[in-house]
N, C-alpha and C positions, 0 to 999 in steps of 0.2 A: 454664756449659758446656752445649751442646746435644748430646744423644745422637742419633746417626743411627739410623734405623730398621733393624731386622734385615733383611739382604738376602734377597730372594725366591729360593729355591733352584731355582725353575722358570724364572727369567728368563734368557734367552740373552744372555750377555755376552762369551764367548770365541770368537774366530775359529777356523777349523779348524786352522791351524798351531799356535796357542797350545794349543788343546785337545789336539791330538795330542802335543805336547811334555809337557803336564801328565800325561797318562796313559801316556806311554812307548810310543807307537805312531806310525805314519806317517799323514799325511793321506789317502793312498790307502786305507788300511784303514778309516778313519772313513767315507769315501765308500761303501765296500763294505758296511759295517754298515748304513748308511742305506738303501742299495739293497735290502738284505735285510729291512728293516723292524725291525732290532734297536734302532735309535735314531732319534729324530725331532727334530733340532735346529730351533730357530726360524729364520726367514728374515727378513732385512731387506727393505725395499721393493725393493731392487735384486737380491735373490735370494741374498745372502751368508749362509752358515750362521752361526748363533750358538748356541753350546753353553752350557747352564746347568750349575750345580753338580750337579743331579740327572742330567743327561746324562753328566757326567764320572764320576759314581759308577757309572752303568750301563756306561760304557765300561771302567772298571776291573774290573767284574764280568765283562764279556765277556773281557777279558784273562786274568783268573784261570781262567775256564773253558777258554779256549784252552790255557793252561799246564797244565791238568789233563788235556789230551788230547782234549777235545771238538772236533768240527768245527762249522762254522756252523749246519748243520742241527740238530745236537744242542743247540747253545746256544739256538736258537729254541725248541726244545721245553722246555728247562729254564726259560727266561724266561717262557714261556707258563704253565707249571705253577706257577711262583712267583707269578705274577699271580693265577691262579685260586685258589691256596692263600690268598693275602692277602685276596681277596674273600670266600672262605668263612669265614675267621677273623673278619673284620669282621661278617659276618652272624651267626655264632655268638655273638660278643660282644654284638651288638645284641639278639638273642633272650634271652640270659642276663640282660642288664640289664632287659629287659621282664618276664621271669619274676620277678626279684628284686623289682621294683616291685609286681607283682601279689601276690606273697607278703606284702609289707609292708602292702599295702592290706587283705588278708584278715585279717591279725593285728590291724589297727587297728580293724576293725569288731567290735562286740560280738556274741557268738553269738546266734542267733535264739532267742527264748523260745517255748515251746510251751504 
């Protein structure tokens, strides 16, 4: 039996109608979110929108924020802050790993003799 590879969560596979149904919204809302820059679905050569699993998750997040009472301007700010926070966390993790490696290298070297 041949196992199929893990699907790429960034690959756009869902048309707008299916994507809207999967996230419990209307296609016109998805178009509006795209116009605001909240989501960027892939496009076919003919210009048809194709939403990925990651796009669907972002649309669900948008829906949750709307349900919490935020308007689209507020959602833009929240999503931008989440992105910035993720980038900063990745940078802190990278610096922490670098510091740990440097500490390990210092411990591996014998102390200088005088």
